[in-house]
C-alpha positions in Angstrom: 51.0 145.8 -44.9 49.2 143.2 -42.8 46.2 143.4 -40.5 48.2 143.2 -37.3 50.3 146.2 -38.3 47.1 148.1 -39.2 45.4 147.1 -35.9 48.5 148.3 -34.0 48.6 151.6 -35.9 44.9 152.3 -35.2 45.3 151.7 -31.5 48.3 153.9 -31.2 46.5 156.6 -33.2 43.4 156.4 -31.1 45.2 156.2 -27.7 47.8 158.8 -28.7 50.6 156.9 -27.1 52.8 153.8 -27.7 52.8 153.1 -24.0 49.0 153.1 -23.6 48.6 151.1 -26.8 51.2 148.6 -25.6 49.3 148.1 -22.4 46.0 147.8 -24.1 47.2 145.3 -26.7 49.4 143.4 -24.2 52.3 143.7 -26.6 55.8 144.7 -25.6 56.4 148.4 -26.6 59.6 147.6 -28.6 57.7 145.1 -30.7 54.9 147.5 -31.2 57.3 150.3 -32.3 59.0 147.9 -34.8 55.6 147.0 -36.4 54.7 150.7 -36.8 58.2 151.5 -38.2 57.9 148.7 -40.7 54.5 150.1 -41.8 56.0 153.6 -42.2 58.9 152.1 -44.3 56.5 150.2 -46.5 54.3 153.2 -47.1 57.3 155.6 -47.3 55.4 158.0 -45.0 55.9 159.2 -41.5 52.6 158.4 -39.7 53.3 159.9 -36.3 55.0 162.9 -34.8 56.6 162.0 -31.5 56.5 164.4 -28.5 57.0 164.3 -24.8 53.3 163.6 -24.2 52.9 160.9 -26.7 52.2 161.0 -30.5 50.1 162.9 -32.9 49.1 161.9 -36.4 50.7 163.4 -39.5 48.5 164.2 -42.5 49.4 160.8 -44.1 48.6 159.2 -40.7 45.2 160.8 -40.6 44.4 159.4 -44.1 45.6 156.0 -43.1 43.5 156.0 -39.9 40.3 156.6 -41.9 41.1 153.7 -44.2 42.4 151.5 -41.4 39.3 151.8 -39.4 37.2 150.9 -42.4 39.4 147.9 -43.3 39.4 146.5 -39.8 35.6 146.9 -39.6 35.2 145.1 -42.9 37.3 142.2 -41.7 35.2 142.0 -38.5 32.0 142.1 -40.6 33.3 139.2 -42.7 33.9 137.2 -39.5 30.4 138.1 -38.2 28.8 137.2 -41.5 30.3 133.7 -41.3 29.1 133.5 -37.7 25.6 134.5 -38.7 25.3 131.5 -41.0 25.7 129.3 -37.9 22.8 130.7 -35.8 21.5 133.9 -34.2 22.6 137.2 -35.6 25.6 138.7 -33.9 28.3 141.2 -34.6 28.6 145.0 -34.3 26.5 147.7 -36.0 27.4 151.4 -36.3 24.5 153.7 -37.0 24.9 157.4 -37.9 22.2 160.0 -37.3 21.8 163.8 -37.4 21.9 165.2 -33.8 18.2 166.1 -33.6 17.2 162.7 -34.9 19.6 161.0 -32.5 18.1 162.8 -29.6 14.7 161.3 -30.3 15.6 157.9 -31.7 18.6 156.7 -29.7 16.8 155.3 -26.7 14.1 153.5 -28.8 16.8 152.2 -31.1 18.9 150.8 -28.3 15.8 149.1 -26.7 14.7 147.6 -30.0 18.2 146.5 -31.0 18.9 144.8 -27.7 15.5 143.0 -27.9 16.0 141.8 -31.5 19.7 141.1 -31.6 20.8 140.1 -28.0 24.1 138.8 -29.3 25.0 142.0 -31.2 26.5 145.3 -30.1 25.6 148.8 -31.2 27.3 152.2 -31.7 25.5 155.4 -32.5 27.4 158.4 -33.9 26.1 161.9 -34.8 27.1 163.9 -37.8 25.9 165.9 -40.8 24.5 164.0 -43.7 27.5 164.8 -45.9 30.0 163.4 -43.4 27.9 160.3 -42.8 27.9 159.5 -46.5 31.7 159.6 -46.4 31.8 157.4 -43.3 29.6 154.9 -45.1 32.0 154.7 -48.0 35.1 154.2 -45.8 33.3 151.7 -43.5 33.2 153.7 -40.3 29.4 153.3 -40.1 27.0 150.6 -41.5 23.8 152.6 -42.0 22.7 156.2 -41.5 19.7 158.5 -41.4 20.4 161.3 -43.8 18.6 164.4 -45.2 18.4 165.5 -48.9 21.3 163.6 -50.3 22.3 163.4 -54.0 22.0 159.9 -55.4 25.3 158.1 -55.8 26.3 154.7 -57.2 28.2 154.1 -54.0 25.2 154.6 -51.7 21.9 152.8 -51.5 19.0 155.1 -50.4 15.6 154.2 -49.1 13.2 157.2 -48.6 11.3 157.1 -45.3 9.4 160.4 -44.8 9.1 164.0 -45.7 9.1 166.9 -43.3 8.0 170.5 -43.9 10.4 173.3 -43.1 9.3 176.2 -41.0 10.5 179.7 -40.2 11.0 179.7 -36.4 10.7 183.0 -34.5 10.4 184.0 -30.9 6.8 184.0 -29.9 5.3 187.4 -28.9 2.5 187.8 -26.3 -0.8 186.9 -27.8 0.7 185.5 -30.9 -0.4 182.0 -32.0 2.0 179.1 -32.1 1.5 178.6 -35.8 1.1 181.3 -38.4 0.1 181.2 -42.1 2.5 180.0 -44.8 5.3 182.4 -45.5 6.3 183.0 -49.1 10.0 182.4 -49.7 10.3 185.9 -51.1 9.4 187.3 -47.7 12.1 185.2 -46.0 15.0 186.8 -47.9 14.9 190.0 -45.8 15.0 188.3 -42.4 18.2 187.7 -40.6 18.7 184.0 -40.1 20.8 181.8 -37.8 21.6 178.6 -39.6 24.1 175.8 -39.9 27.0 176.4 -42.4 27.3 174.6 -45.7 27.1 171.7 -46.4 24.3 171.2 -43.9 21.3 169.7 -45.8 18.7 172.2 -44.7 21.0 175.1 -45.5 21.7 173.8 -49.0 18.0 173.0 -49.6 16.9 176.5 -48.6 19.6 178.2 -50.7 18.6 176.2 -53.7 14.9 177.1 -53.2 15.7 180.8 -52.8 18.0 180.8 -55.9 14.9 179.5 -57.9 13.1 182.6 -56.6 16.0 184.8 -57.7 17.0 185.5 -54.1 19.4 184.4 -51.4 19.2 184.0 -47.6 20.5 186.6 -45.2 22.5 184.4 -42.8 23.7 186.5 -39.8 25.2 183.7 -37.7 26.3 180.2 -38.7 26.0 177.6 -35.9 25.6 173.8 -36.1 23.6 173.1 -32.9 19.8 173.1 -33.1 19.6 173.9 -29.4 21.9 176.9 -29.8 19.9 178.1 -32.8 16.7 178.1 -30.8 18.4 179.9 -27.9 19.5 182.7 -30.3 16.0 182.8 -31.9 14.5 183.2 -28.5 17.0 185.8 -27.1 18.5 187.7 -30.0 15.6 188.3 -32.4 17.0 186.1 -35.1 15.0 183.5 -37.1 15.7 179.9 -37.8 14.6 177.4 -40.4 13.8 174.0 -38.9 11.4 171.1 -39.0 8.8 170.8 -36.3 10.6 167.8 -34.9 13.8 169.9 -34.7 11.9 172.4 -32.6 10.1 169.8 -30.5 13.3 167.8 -29.8 14.9 170.9 -28.2 11.8 172.9 -27.0 10.1 174.4 -25.1 8.0 174.6 -28.3 5.5 177.0 -26.7 8.3 179.7 -26.8 8.3 179.8 -30.6 6.1 181.0 -33.5 6.4 178.9 -36.6 5.3 179.5 -40.2 5.6 176.9 -43.0 7.7 178.0 -46.0 5.9 178.1 -49.3 7.9 178.4 -52.5 6.2 180.6 -55.1 7.4 178.3 -58.0 6.2 174.8 -57.6 3.6 175.5 -54.9 3.0 173.5 -51.8 5.5 173.6 -48.9 9.3 173.4 -48.8 10.1 169.9 -47.5 13.2 167.9 -46.6 13.3 164.2 -47.1 14.8 161.6 -44.6 16.5 158.6 -46.1 18.1 155.5 -44.7 21.5 155.1 -46.4 23.8 152.1 -46.6 26.9 151.3 -48.7 26.3 149.9 -52.2 29.9 148.8 -52.3 29.8 146.3 -49.5 27.6 143.3 -49.1 24.7 143.9 -46.7 24.9 141.5 -43.7 21.8 140.2 -42.1 22.5 142.5 -39.1 22.7 145.6 -41.4 19.6 144.6 -43.3 17.4 143.8 -40.3 18.7 146.8 -38.3 17.9 149.1 -41.2 14.3 147.8 -41.2 14.1 148.3 -37.4 15.4 151.9 -37.8 12.8 152.6 -40.4 10.0 151.3 -38.1 11.3 153.5 -35.3 11.5 156.6 -37.5 7.9 156.2 -38.6 6.8 155.6 -35.1 8.8 158.2 -33.1 9.8 160.8 -35.7 6.9 160.9 -38.2 4.2 163.3 -37.0 1.1 164.7 -38.8 2.1 167.9 -40.6 0.0 169.9 -38.1 2.1 171.9 -35.8 2.3 172.2 -32.1 -0.9 172.5 -30.2 -1.4 175.0 -27.4 
């Protein structure tokens, strides 16, 4: 396997067609087909299923695509690292963020990144913390904002801030925006709309309730914070979110929130945000300095006093 074969394979997979990949790469289609066929022979796997509309990946092809993207990105990073030694920081950075964080931080991140690294380019992708840790390991992204992750030798983690979790309900007439702390024992009987496992808040809440000898009553599983708030507002369900999660998808005045208070351990139930990078790859100057920028922006735009919404 050589890098050219891998590059050709990735482009055919992403474009879904030998014809489109041939045009994009400016390579004759017969030559492109021969390179892919040689790769299939070497790996002893069929990578594509051909049909009248183009090609689709087989299961081995899907696995190779995940590895191939990471390998090509690593090669590009090596080139960039050599260029960085010669002058201003350049290259490409891929940052992963949860959807609610991305909504608040993408615009400031783009502005700050372009100001500090004018010769570099940026990609922002959204995903659950579990998926982003996998993407870090295969090289799809360079750094990520993640919640409540389990320490791993493959991942370097830097804690940034803690956020309290709140029960979010539809606000009734005359009801204040913020209510008193709610014991976790009282949460168990309420029907919740929450993301499915392995979403970090779902896993954290279930673990906290298990410690109380209880489990959550999840009526509907849905990944979108905006959709969760819509269902809370219209269907009489309850959500468990951070204040920033509510604020980022408002209108916050439509909701009544109560901080969750574990009976064992005291205080409030909190979720921790971390910046994660791969411990298996050398950190380039672009990754190191961009991670520092991301931390600054999180503290400036996402960190708020743990006093809820006014009004």
